[in-house]
C-alpha positions in Angstrom: 0.0 0.0 0.0 1.3 3.4 -1.0 1.6 5.8 2.0 0.7 9.5 1.9 4.3 10.6 2.0 5.1 8.3 -0.9 2.1 9.6 -2.9 3.1 13.2 -2.4 6.7 12.5 -3.3 5.8 10.6 -6.4 3.4 13.3 -7.6 5.8 16.2 -7.0 8.7 14.4 -8.7 6.5 13.4 -11.7 5.3 17.0 -12.2 8.8 18.4 -12.0 10.1 15.8 -14.4 7.3 16.2 -17.0 7.4 20.0 -17.0 11.2 20.0 -17.2 11.2 17.6 -20.2 8.2 18.8 -22.1 7.2 22.3 -20.9 4.1 23.2 -18.8 1.7 23.2 -21.8 2.3 19.6 -22.9 -0.6 17.2 -22.2 1.7 14.9 -20.2 2.8 17.9 -18.1 -0.7 19.1 -17.6 -1.8 15.7 -16.4 1.1 15.4 -14.0 0.3 18.8 -12.5 -3.3 17.8 -12.0 -2.2 14.7 -10.2 0.1 16.8 -8.0 -2.7 19.2 -7.2 -5.0 16.4 -6.3 -2.4 14.8 -4.0 -1.8 18.1 -2.2 -5.5 18.8 -1.7 -6.0 15.3 -0.3 -3.2 15.9 2.1 -4.4 19.3 3.1 -7.8 17.8 4.0 -5.9 15.8 6.7 -3.3 18.3 7.9 -2.8 22.1 7.9 0.2 22.0 5.7 2.1 19.7 3.3 5.9 19.8 3.9 9.0 18.3 2.4 12.2 18.6 4.4 15.3 17.8 2.4 19.1 17.6 2.7 21.9 15.8 0.8 21.3 12.8 3.2 17.6 12.5 3.7 14.1 13.4 2.7 11.3 13.8 5.2 7.7 14.1 3.9 4.9 14.9 6.3 7.1 13.9 9.1 8.0 10.5 7.6 11.6 9.8 6.7 11.7 8.1 3.3 14.1 5.2 2.8 17.3 6.2 1.2 16.6 3.9 -1.8 13.1 5.2 -2.5 12.9 5.3 -6.3 11.1 8.7 -6.3 12.5 10.1 -3.1 16.2 9.8 -4.1 15.8 11.8 -7.4 13.5 14.3 -5.8 16.0 14.9 -3.0 18.8 15.5 -5.5 16.5 17.7 -7.7 15.6 20.0 -4.7 19.0 20.2 -3.1 20.6 21.1 -6.4 18.2 24.1 -6.5 18.9 25.2 -2.9 15.7 23.9 -1.4 15.8 22.6 2.2 12.1 23.0 3.1 9.0 23.3 0.9 5.7 24.0 2.6 2.3 24.3 1.0 -0.8 25.5 2.9 -4.4 25.7 2.0 -3.9 29.3 0.9 -2.1 28.1 -2.2 -4.4 28.2 -5.2 -3.9 26.2 -8.5 -1.9 29.1 -10.0 0.4 29.0 -7.0 0.9 25.2 -7.3 1.6 25.5 -11.0 4.0 28.4 -10.4 6.1 26.5 -7.9 6.3 23.5 -10.3 7.3 25.8 -13.2 10.0 27.5 -11.0 11.5 24.4 -9.6 11.6 22.7 -13.0 14.1 25.2 -14.2 17.8 24.5 -14.4 19.6 24.8 -11.0 21.7 27.6 -12.2 18.7 29.6 -13.3 16.9 29.1 -9.9 20.0 30.2 -8.0 20.9 33.1 -10.3 17.3 34.5 -9.9 18.0 34.9 -6.2 16.5 31.6 -5.1 13.1 30.0 -5.3 11.8 31.9 -2.2 12.5 35.3 -3.8 11.1 34.2 -7.2 7.8 33.1 -5.6 7.5 36.4 -3.7 8.1 38.3 -6.9 5.4 36.2 -8.7 2.9 37.1 -5.9 2.5 33.4 -4.8 0.9 32.9 -1.4 0.5 29.7 0.6 3.8 28.3 -0.6 7.1 28.8 1.3 10.5 27.7 0.2 13.5 27.8 2.6 17.1 27.3 1.6 19.8 25.4 3.5 21.2 28.6 4.9 18.1 28.8 7.1 18.8 25.4 8.7 21.5 24.2 11.2 23.8 21.5 9.8 23.9 18.2 11.7 27.3 17.7 13.4 29.4 14.9 12.0 29.2 13.0 15.3 25.5 12.4 15.1 25.6 9.4 12.7 23.9 7.4 15.5 21.0 10.0 15.6 20.4 9.8 11.9 20.5 6.0 12.0 18.0 6.1 14.8 15.7 8.4 12.8 15.9 6.0 9.9 15.1 3.1 12.1 12.1 4.9 13.6 10.7 5.6 10.1 11.3 2.1 9.0 9.7 0.7 12.1 6.5 2.7 11.4 6.5 1.6 7.8 6.9 -2.0 8.8 4.0 -1.8 11.3 1.8 -0.1 8.7 2.5 -3.1 6.3 1.4 -5.5 9.1 4.9 -6.9 9.7 5.7 -8.4 13.1 7.4 -5.8 15.3 11.1 -6.5 15.7 11.8 -5.5 19.3 15.4 -6.9 19.1 16.2 -4.4 16.3 14.7 -1.6 18.4 17.0 -2.5 21.3 20.1 -2.4 19.1 19.1 1.1 18.0 18.3 2.3 21.6 21.7 1.1 22.8 23.4 3.6 20.5 21.4 6.4 22.2 22.9 5.7 25.7 26.5 7.0 25.4 28.5 9.3 27.6 31.0 12.1 27.1 31.2 13.8 23.7 28.9 11.3 22.0 26.2 12.2 24.5 26.7 15.9 23.9 26.3 15.4 20.2 23.0 13.6 20.7 21.9 16.3 23.1 22.6 18.9 20.4 20.1 17.1 18.1 17.5 16.5 20.8 17.2 20.2 21.6 16.8 21.2 18.0 13.2 22.1 17.3 11.1 22.0 14.2 9.6 18.5 14.0 6.2 17.2 15.2 5.1 14.5 17.6 4.3 12.3 14.6 7.8 12.6 13.1 10.6 10.1 13.6 12.6 12.5 15.9 9.8 12.2 18.5 10.4 8.5 19.2 14.1 8.9 19.2 14.1 12.0 21.5 11.7 10.5 24.0 13.9 7.4 24.2 17.0 9.5 24.7 15.3 11.7 27.4 13.9 8.7 29.2 17.3 7.1 29.4 18.9 10.3 30.6 16.3 10.4 33.3 17.1 6.8 34.2 20.8 7.7 34.3 20.1 10.6 36.6 18.2 8.2 38.9 21.1 5.9 39.0 19.6 3.0 37.1 22.0 0.4 35.6 22.6 0.2 31.8 20.3 -2.8 31.3 17.5 -1.0 33.0 18.1 2.1 31.0 18.0 0.2 27.7 14.8 -1.5 28.7 13.3 1.9 29.5 14.6 3.3 26.2 13.0 0.5 24.2 9.7 1.2 26.0 10.1 5.0 25.2 11.0 4.4 21.6 7.8 2.3 21.1 5.5 4.4 23.3 3.5 5.7 20.3 4.0 2.7 17.9 0.2 2.2 18.0 -0.1 5.3 15.8 1.3 3.3 12.9 -1.8 1.1 13.0 -4.1 4.1 12.4 -5.0 6.0 9.2 -3.1 9.3 8.9 -6.1 11.5 9.7 -6.8 9.5 12.8 -3.2 10.0 14.0 -3.6 13.7 13.8 -6.8 13.5 15.8 -5.2 11.3 18.4 -2.4 13.8 18.9 -4.9 16.6 19.9 -7.7 14.6 21.7 -8.3 15.1 25.4 -8.0 11.8 27.2 -10.6 11.5 30.0 -12.2 8.2 30.8 -10.7 5.9 28.2 -7.3 5.2 26.7 -6.6 6.9 23.3 -6.9 4.5 20.4 -3.2 4.4 19.6 -2.4 3.2 23.1 -4.9 0.3 22.8 -3.4 -0.5 19.4 0.1 -0.5 20.9 -1.0 -2.9 23.6 -2.4 -5.3 21.0 0.7 -5.0 18.9 3.0 -5.7 21.8 0.8 -8.3 23.6 3.2 -11.1 22.7 5.8 -9.6 25.1 6.0 -11.0 28.6 8.2 -10.8 31.7 10.6 -7.9 31.9 10.3 -7.4 28.1 6.6 -6.4 28.6 7.7 -2.8 29.6 7.0 -1.4 26.1 3.4 -2.7 26.2 2.9 -1.3 29.7 4.4 2.1 28.9 2.6 2.4 25.6 -0.8 1.8 27.3 -0.2 3.9 30.4 1.8 7.0 29.3 -1.3 9.1 28.6 -3.0 8.0 31.8 0.0 9.3 33.8 -0.4 12.8 32.2 -4.2 13.0 32.7 -4.8 11.0 35.9 -1.4 11.4 37.7 1.2 8.8 38.4 -0.3 7.1 41.4 -1.4 3.9 39.7 1.1 3.7 36.9 4.3 1.6 36.7 7.6 3.5 37.3 8.6 3.0 33.7 5.4 4.5 32.5 5.9 7.5 34.7 9.4 8.2 33.3 8.2 7.6 29.7 5.2 9.9 30.3 7.5 12.7 31.6 9.9 12.4 28.6 7.0 12.3 26.2 5.3 15.3 27.6 8.5 17.4 27.7 9.5 16.5 24.2 6.0 16.9 22.7 5.4 20.3 24.4 8.7 21.7 23.1 9.1 20.3 19.6 6.0 21.6 17.8 6.3 23.8 14.7 3.3 25.9 15.6 4.7 29.1 17.1 3.1 30.7 20.1 1.3 27.5 21.3 4.1 25.8 23.1 7.0 26.7 25.3 10.2 27.5 23.3 12.6 25.2 25.0 13.2 22.3 27.4 14.6 24.7 30.1 11.5 26.9 30.2 9.1 23.9 30.4 11.0 22.2 33.1 11.1 25.4 35.1 7.3 25.5 34.9 7.1 21.9 36.0 9.4 22.7 38.9 7.0 25.5 39.9 4.1 23.0 40.0 2.5 24.0 36.7 1.2 21.3 34.3 0.6 17.6 34.9 1.5 16.2 38.4 4.5 14.2 37.5 6.5 12.7 40.5 8.5 15.7 42.0 11.6 13.6 42.2 11.5 12.8 38.5 11.1 16.5 37.6 14.0 17.5 39.9 16.2 14.8 38.3 15.3 16.0 34.8 16.3 19.5 35.8 19.6 18.2 37.2 20.1 16.3 33.9 19.6 19.4 31.9 22.0 21.4 34.1 24.6 18.7 33.4 23.9 18.8 29.7 24.3 22.6 29.8 27.7 22.2 31.4 28.8 20.4 28.3 27.7 23.2 26.1 24.1 22.4 25.3 21.6 25.3 25.6 19.0 23.7 27.8 19.5 25.1 31.3 16.2 25.4 33.2 15.7 28.9 34.8 16.1 27.9 38.5 
């Protein structure tokens, strides 16, 4: 089954290729543009924006990291990066003329696009609204030491795709990935640098990776041994895996729903997906089912692992969103609020440990110090 990110990528690349080869008036180009418009409108019916994030190493579409060997993603990635495009965002304000204009512009030779001042300036001059193009100069490069982070992102994306296909969840593979997220020294500092970068969404691969990292840092601060930290990291990495069992529009609804008397649907799906686990390895199932209950009902009846995953999930989700003005800007500010008794009633000792962990990270050069 073709996923929404794959459909959007295929439609965009086909439109660019047809217009580039035949010109915008050719019947084949006209048809490819109509298919692209249809794909964008379908996506906008499910989300407020359609977004491609691209670099020389990866392509993320609607928060999903496409495999490096995707037959449409790879050429699209090369096409966009050669024209200085790092982010392409389309909102409902974009009318058919705007969609055609961005295809026409990005179909030009790379030298033409760059010589014209870049795609962003060209769209502004053309009076296009609802479409934003950002160049790589507006993004922060990933440090060379973060290969483990990129590998973990790829694993998170592949895991979701595997679950969507109905494959059996490979918990052993998840453990191997999580083990790389529990380093110390300079390697930990490099991972912290990525975790505190903002601009993704709770449905993106970075959320699973960051929650796992934060949960393990909490466990380290509590003095837990490495095997226990890894178990907790696996549970955190899989805390939202039930989302992959839901249609895309339902995932968006799950993210914003208020949980009162019943577990959210993705927590139930996660429990079913992980029900084959038993003994100590059942932590992912328990955490996946309980992490929302901890936030809404308090930690009194939840397992300790669920409490830690819930805190890591809350802090990461509340500081990662792209929507400006709706969420605190950084980890430090949010933890300061939690220390003051604002927000969900997480165990006070866990919040204090998280604050101490952030202070230690700040001492290594990461900008996350809570305002004590």
